[in-house]
C-alpha positions in Angstrom: -0.1 -0.1 0.2 1.0 3.3 -1.1 0.5 5.9 1.8 -1.2 6.4 5.1 -2.1 9.7 6.3 -1.7 10.6 9.8 -2.0 13.4 12.2 1.7 15.2 13.2 3.4 17.9 16.1 4.4 20.4 13.9 5.7 23.0 17.2 3.5 24.8 19.6 -0.4 25.3 19.0 0.2 23.0 16.1 -0.4 20.1 13.9 -1.0 19.3 10.5 -2.3 15.8 8.7 0.9 14.4 6.6 1.4 11.0 4.6 3.3 8.8 6.3 5.1 5.7 5.1 2.2 2.5 5.6 3.7 0.8 8.8 5.3 -2.2 8.7 6.7 -5.0 11.0 10.3 -3.0 11.8 11.1 0.3 13.8 12.3 3.2 11.6 14.0 6.0 12.3 11.8 9.0 12.9 10.9 11.9 14.7 10.4 11.1 18.7 11.7 7.2 18.0 14.4 5.7 21.0 17.4 5.0 18.4 18.1 1.5 20.6 14.6 0.9 19.1 15.6 1.5 15.6 15.5 -1.8 13.4 13.1 -4.2 16.4 11.2 -7.3 14.6 7.7 -7.0 15.6 6.6 -10.0 13.8 4.3 -10.1 17.0 2.6 -7.4 15.9 -0.3 -6.6 13.9 -1.6 -3.8 11.2 -4.9 -2.3 12.7 -7.3 -0.2 9.8 -8.6 2.1 11.9 -11.8 2.7 13.0 -11.6 5.7 15.4 -9.0 7.3 17.2 -9.4 9.9 19.6 -7.2 13.4 20.9 -7.0 13.0 24.0 -5.8 15.6 26.8 -2.3 13.8 26.8 -1.7 15.2 23.7 -3.3 18.8 24.1 0.4 19.1 27.2 3.1 18.4 23.9 1.3 19.7 21.7 0.6 23.5 23.6 4.9 23.1 24.2 4.5 21.8 27.5 6.7 18.6 26.9 10.5 18.1 24.4 8.2 16.1 21.4 10.4 17.3 18.3 8.8 18.1 15.6 7.2 15.5 13.0 5.9 13.5 16.0 2.8 11.1 15.1 0.4 12.0 17.7 -2.4 9.5 18.9 -2.8 6.9 22.3 -6.5 6.2 21.4 -7.2 3.4 19.7 -9.6 1.5 17.7 -9.9 -0.2 14.6 -10.0 -3.7 12.8 -6.9 -6.0 11.8 -5.7 -6.2 8.4 -2.8 -7.9 8.2 -0.6 -10.3 10.9 2.9 -11.2 11.3 4.2 -14.7 11.7 4.1 -14.7 15.2 0.8 -13.9 15.4 -1.2 -17.0 16.6 -4.6 -15.4 18.4 -5.9 -12.2 16.9 -7.0 -12.7 12.7 -7.7 -11.0 9.7 -11.5 -9.2 10.3 -11.0 -8.8 13.9 -11.8 -5.3 15.0 -10.1 -4.5 18.5 -9.2 -2.0 21.1 -5.8 -1.0 22.2 -4.6 0.0 25.6 -2.5 2.7 24.7 -0.3 1.4 27.5 2.5 -0.8 24.8 3.2 -4.1 27.3 5.4 -6.9 26.0 3.4 -9.2 28.2 6.2 -11.1 29.2 7.9 -8.9 31.8 7.8 -8.7 35.8 5.3 -6.0 35.8 3.4 -7.5 32.6 3.2 -10.8 34.6 1.9 -8.7 38.6 -0.6 -7.0 35.8 1.5 -3.9 36.5 1.3 -2.8 32.3 1.5 0.9 32.8 4.7 -0.4 33.4 5.9 -2.5 30.8 10.4 -3.5 31.7 10.8 -4.1 28.1 9.4 -1.5 24.9 11.2 1.4 26.5 15.1 1.7 26.4 14.8 5.4 28.2 12.2 4.0 31.3 9.7 1.8 32.8 6.2 2.4 30.0 5.7 3.7 27.0 2.7 4.6 24.8 2.2 5.8 20.6 2.9 8.9 20.1 3.6 10.0 22.9 7.5 11.7 24.0 9.5 9.7 25.9 7.7 6.8 25.1 10.0 4.5 22.9 9.0 6.0 19.9 6.2 4.2 18.7 4.3 5.2 15.8 0.7 7.3 16.7 -1.7 5.8 15.9 -3.9 9.0 14.5 -4.2 7.6 11.6 -5.2 5.8 8.6 -3.2 2.1 9.5 -1.2 2.3 12.7 1.2 -1.5 13.5 0.7 -2.9 17.2 3.6 -4.8 18.7 2.8 -8.1 21.2 -0.9 -8.3 19.4 -2.0 -11.9 21.5 -1.2 -10.1 24.6 -2.4 -5.9 23.7 -5.2 -6.8 21.8 -8.9 -6.9 22.8 -11.3 -8.7 20.7 -15.6 -6.9 20.3 -17.5 -10.6 20.4 -19.7 -9.0 18.6 -18.3 -7.1 15.4 -21.8 -5.3 14.3 -23.2 -5.0 18.0 -19.3 -3.3 18.2 -19.9 -0.9 15.5 -23.4 0.0 16.8 -21.4 1.7 19.7 -18.3 2.0 18.7 -18.8 5.9 20.0 -19.5 3.9 23.5 -15.7 1.5 22.8 -13.4 3.8 22.1 -13.2 5.3 24.9 -11.7 1.6 26.7 -8.2 2.7 24.4 -7.7 5.3 27.4 -10.1 7.3 29.1 -12.7 5.0 30.4 -10.5 3.1 32.4 -8.0 5.8 32.9 -11.2 7.4 34.8 -12.1 4.2 36.2 -9.4 3.6 37.9 -8.4 6.9 39.3 -12.0 6.0 40.8 -10.7 2.2 42.6 -8.0 3.7 43.7 -9.4 6.7 45.4 -11.6 4.1 47.0 -14.3 5.0 45.5 -17.8 2.1 46.3 -21.7 1.6 47.6 -22.2 4.8 48.7 -19.6 7.0 48.6 -19.0 10.5 48.3 -16.1 11.6 45.5 -14.8 14.7 44.7 -13.7 14.7 40.9 -11.6 17.8 40.8 -11.2 18.4 36.8 -14.4 18.4 34.1 -12.7 17.0 31.1 -12.5 14.3 29.2 -11.0 12.2 31.9 -12.4 14.0 34.6 -16.5 13.4 32.8 -15.0 9.4 33.5 -14.4 8.7 36.2 -17.9 10.5 36.9 -19.2 8.2 35.0 -17.1 5.7 36.3 -17.9 6.9 40.2 -21.6 6.3 39.0 -21.1 2.9 37.9 -19.2 2.1 41.2 -21.4 3.0 43.6 -21.3 6.7 44.5 -24.3 8.6 46.2 -23.0 11.9 45.1 -20.7 12.8 42.6 -19.0 16.0 43.0 -16.7 17.9 40.0 -15.1 20.5 40.1 -13.4 22.9 36.7 -13.6 26.6 36.4 -15.5 25.8 32.4 -19.0 27.0 32.3 -19.4 24.0 29.5 -17.7 21.4 30.7 -19.1 21.7 34.0 -23.1 21.7 32.3 -21.9 18.7 30.4 -20.7 16.9 33.8 -24.8 18.3 35.5 -26.0 16.7 32.2 -25.8 12.9 33.5 -26.2 13.8 37.6 -23.1 14.6 38.6 -23.3 17.4 41.1 -20.6 20.3 40.1 -18.9 23.3 41.6 -16.9 26.7 39.7 -13.3 26.9 41.9 -13.3 29.9 39.9 -15.1 31.0 42.5 -12.7 29.7 45.2 -11.5 26.6 46.7 -14.1 23.8 46.6 -13.7 22.7 50.1 -15.8 25.8 51.1 -17.8 24.7 49.1 -18.8 20.5 49.3 -21.5 21.9 52.7 -23.4 23.1 50.7 -23.5 19.4 48.4 -22.9 16.6 51.7 -23.5 18.8 54.3 -20.1 18.5 55.4 -16.7 20.7 54.0 -15.3 17.1 53.1 -15.6 13.5 50.6 -14.6 10.1 51.4 -13.2 9.6 47.9 -10.7 12.2 45.2 -9.6 11.8 41.8 -7.7 13.9 40.2 -7.7 14.4 36.2 -6.1 17.7 36.4 -3.0 16.8 36.6 0.5 19.1 36.4 -1.2 22.3 34.1 -3.7 22.7 36.9 -4.6 26.2 37.1 -5.3 28.3 40.4 -8.4 28.7 42.8 -10.7 31.8 43.1 -8.9 34.7 42.5 -6.4 32.7 41.5 -7.7 30.8 39.2 -6.1 33.3 35.7 -2.9 31.5 36.1 -1.4 28.2 36.1 -0.4 26.2 40.4 0.8 22.8 39.3 0.0 21.7 42.7 -3.1 23.0 43.6 -5.4 20.5 43.1 -3.4 17.2 44.9 -3.0 20.5 47.9 -6.6 21.0 48.0 -7.4 17.1 47.7 -6.2 16.2 50.7 -7.4 18.7 52.1 -11.2 18.1 51.3 -10.9 13.9 51.6 -11.9 12.7 54.5 -8.9 11.1 57.3 -8.2 7.8 55.6 -9.2 8.1 53.0 -7.8 8.4 49.5 -6.5 9.8 45.8 -6.3 8.2 42.7 -4.1 11.0 40.7 -4.6 10.1 36.3 -4.0 13.3 36.1 -0.7 13.7 33.9 3.0 15.0 36.0 5.6 15.5 34.0 9.3 14.6 35.1 10.0 18.0 32.9 7.9 21.0 31.8 9.8 23.5 29.6 6.9 25.6 29.9 6.4 25.7 33.9 6.2 29.1 35.3 9.1 28.6 38.0 12.6 26.5 38.1 11.1 23.9 40.2 7.9 23.1 38.3 10.3 23.2 35.0 11.7 19.5 36.3 8.6 18.3 38.2 9.1 19.2 41.7 5.8 21.0 43.4 4.6 22.6 46.8 2.8 19.4 47.7 1.5 19.3 50.8 2.9 15.9 51.6 2.9 16.7 55.8 -0.9 17.5 55.3 -1.2 13.7 53.2 0.8 12.2 56.4 -1.6 13.2 58.7 -4.4 12.5 57.9 -3.1 9.1 57.0 -4.0 9.9 53.1 -3.0 6.8 50.6 -2.1 8.1 46.8 -1.9 6.7 44.1 -0.2 7.8 40.3 1.2 6.3 36.9 -0.2 5.6 34.0 -3.9 3.5 34.2 -3.0 -0.7 34.2 -5.7 -0.7 30.9 -5.4 -4.1 31.1 -6.5 -4.7 33.8 -10.4 -2.9 33.9 -11.0 -3.0 29.8 -12.7 -6.1 29.1 -14.6 -5.5 32.2 -15.6 -2.3 31.4 -16.7 -3.4 27.6 -19.1 -5.5 29.1 -20.6 -2.6 30.7 -21.3 -1.0 27.4 -22.5 -4.3 25.3 -24.9 -4.6 28.4 -25.6 -0.7 28.4 -24.7 -0.2 31.7 -23.0 2.7 30.9 -23.2 5.1 27.9 -19.7 6.8 28.5 -19.8 8.0 25.3 -22.8 10.5 25.5 -20.8 11.5 29.2 -17.6 12.4 27.2 -19.9 13.6 24.7 -18.2 11.6 22.1 -17.9 14.1 19.2 -16.8 12.5 15.3 -14.3 14.3 13.2 -12.8 13.7 10.3 -9.0 13.3 10.3 -8.8 16.1 8.2 -10.5 18.9 11.0 -8.1 16.9 13.3 -6.9 20.5 13.5 -9.5 22.2 14.2 -10.4 19.7 16.6 -6.9 19.9 18.8 -7.9 24.0 18.6 -10.8 23.9 19.5 -10.7 21.0 22.4 -7.9 23.2 23.6 -10.2 26.6 24.1 -12.2 24.0 26.6 -14.9 22.5 24.0 -16.8 20.1 25.9 -15.8 17.5 23.8 -14.6 15.0 23.3 -13.1 14.6 18.9 -13.0 10.9 17.3 -11.5 10.7 15.0 -12.3 9.4 12.1 -10.1 8.2 8.9 -12.4 5.6 7.0 -15.8 7.8 7.2 -17.2 4.8 9.1 -18.9 6.4 12.4 -22.6 7.2 11.7 
């Protein structure tokens, strides 16, 4: 086959759709590819024709110029597609299968994978544990915002949908299995959300909305979402969440009016390192604000799930410490309240099959919760721009015109 249209990072604030090489089963040099991965054979992989591939807030961090992502990096780690070619060593996945791809790239062979810690696989990124498609410092695996993509370790990584026709009817829900639904669910599980919990979710972007929907699925009594963006808060209310406008002040001061006391059982940080302050400080970045406020408003003995992204290097940060990933976190407060903290990539494979069954059996409408909005691959630059401006939507790219 000749070409392969894909979305690439051009520079701060800009992406474009280019034609890149059709994928194969040998990793080649290119923007962001780790030199130690060049020439790596992947006969355990498959080639996918992408059915849906989504724009993620994590992509926006790179596009804003807040990482060391190189120009030309092909973006995209949320991938759902049809298998059109299998490598020599693939045994169980077949051509024609419709599958979800975890954003974590995992070998299935290392100690961490065998322990279910697929977000920190030891064999796919020569620099450090953990890898992902189309992401800076993650090994250089080519991103999936494209017409076609290669997925390694296919028998291990891919989640096959049991019925193709049923899957296509629910494809906007199922495409959320590659990242934000398991990530939001992981945030809630690690925060200890259960039947009757009161839950505060910081951030009403797609991951925060997915976390809110997950908290409802887990049986929470009250789910409260805090954000600065009125449109996104309205989206949270559309499926039964309470909301707090943090531009009006610290969320703790507004909690009592909702739950009768100024604290909750469980808290989820779905914002990450580009957090803004609360109240009068909401116009400027204060990267530790969310973490500190969650420790303040979570009951003693509670837990914080932290799926929001924090980085080891942020060249766009406002102070020198934050540029190196050092934040002024009130760890003494968390220690005094015996809080538990869980951070890092969500191990998608831990959750995606069960969440798929919840979708297929109408137990959750995750696409509706995050306002999934299909657009063409060619419209990706517009989608990135509108998402960056705060649109209350989860943009789903449709490379082949297969989405209704």
